[in-house]
C-alpha positions in Angstrom: 0.0 0.0 0.0 1.3 3.5 -0.9 2.2 5.8 1.9 1.1 9.4 2.2 4.7 10.4 1.7 5.0 8.5 -1.6 1.6 9.9 -2.8 2.8 13.4 -2.0 6.0 12.8 -3.8 4.3 11.5 -7.0 1.8 14.4 -6.9 4.6 16.9 -6.2 2.8 18.3 -3.2 3.3 18.3 0.6 2.1 15.6 2.9 -0.1 18.3 4.6 -1.7 19.1 1.2 -2.4 15.4 0.6 -4.0 15.1 4.0 -6.1 18.2 3.5 -7.3 17.1 0.1 -8.1 13.6 1.5 -10.1 15.1 4.4 -12.0 17.4 2.0 -12.9 14.4 -0.3 -13.9 12.3 2.7 -16.2 15.1 4.1 -17.7 15.8 0.6 -18.5 12.1 0.2 -20.1 11.9 3.7 -22.2 15.0 2.8 -23.4 13.3 -0.4 -24.5 10.3 1.7 -26.3 12.4 4.2 -28.0 14.5 1.6 -29.1 11.4 -0.3 -30.6 9.8 2.8 -32.4 13.1 3.6 -33.9 13.1 0.1 -35.1 9.5 0.5 -36.7 10.2 3.8 -38.4 13.4 2.6 -39.6 11.7 -0.6 -41.5 9.2 1.5 -43.8 12.1 2.6 -43.8 13.9 -0.7 -41.8 16.9 0.6 -38.5 18.5 -0.3 -37.5 20.1 3.0 -37.8 19.3 6.7 -39.8 22.4 7.2 -42.4 21.2 4.7 -42.6 17.9 6.6 -43.0 19.7 9.9 -45.8 21.9 8.4 -47.7 18.8 7.2 -47.4 17.3 10.6 -48.7 20.5 12.2 -51.6 20.6 9.7 -52.4 16.9 10.5 -51.8 15.7 7.0 -49.0 13.4 8.3 -49.3 11.6 11.6 -46.4 12.5 13.8 -46.4 9.0 15.4 -45.9 7.4 12.0 -43.1 9.9 11.0 -41.4 10.0 14.5 -38.4 7.9 13.6 -37.9 9.8 10.3 -38.2 13.1 12.1 -35.5 12.1 14.6 -33.3 10.8 11.9 -33.7 14.0 9.8 -32.9 16.1 12.8 -29.7 14.1 13.3 -28.7 14.2 9.6 -29.3 18.0 9.4 -27.1 18.5 12.5 -24.3 16.4 11.1 -24.6 18.1 7.7 -24.2 21.5 9.4 -21.1 20.3 11.3 -19.5 18.8 8.3 -20.2 21.9 6.2 -18.5 24.0 8.9 -15.5 21.8 8.9 -15.3 21.8 5.1 -15.4 25.6 5.0 -12.5 25.7 7.6 -10.5 23.3 5.5 -11.1 25.3 2.3 -9.8 28.5 3.9 -6.4 26.9 4.4 
């Protein structure tokens, strides 16, 4: 298996740059997974955003007991998405 040092040498960049690029790629990939899961959950209820889902629950169009697990999961996914976006912005400043 290639080491970070050998990859950096082949690419002509520093080890730190390899690590930074790898972290950005990893975070972007995780964000893609999170966003895809959110889309799948929201599509179940025929909405595009968490706020739309919540509005339908408040209106009584969707039963909150039926959607409870999805609401909890969406809340978690949105929190994780915000955290990863913040980290990505910090990495892109460097």
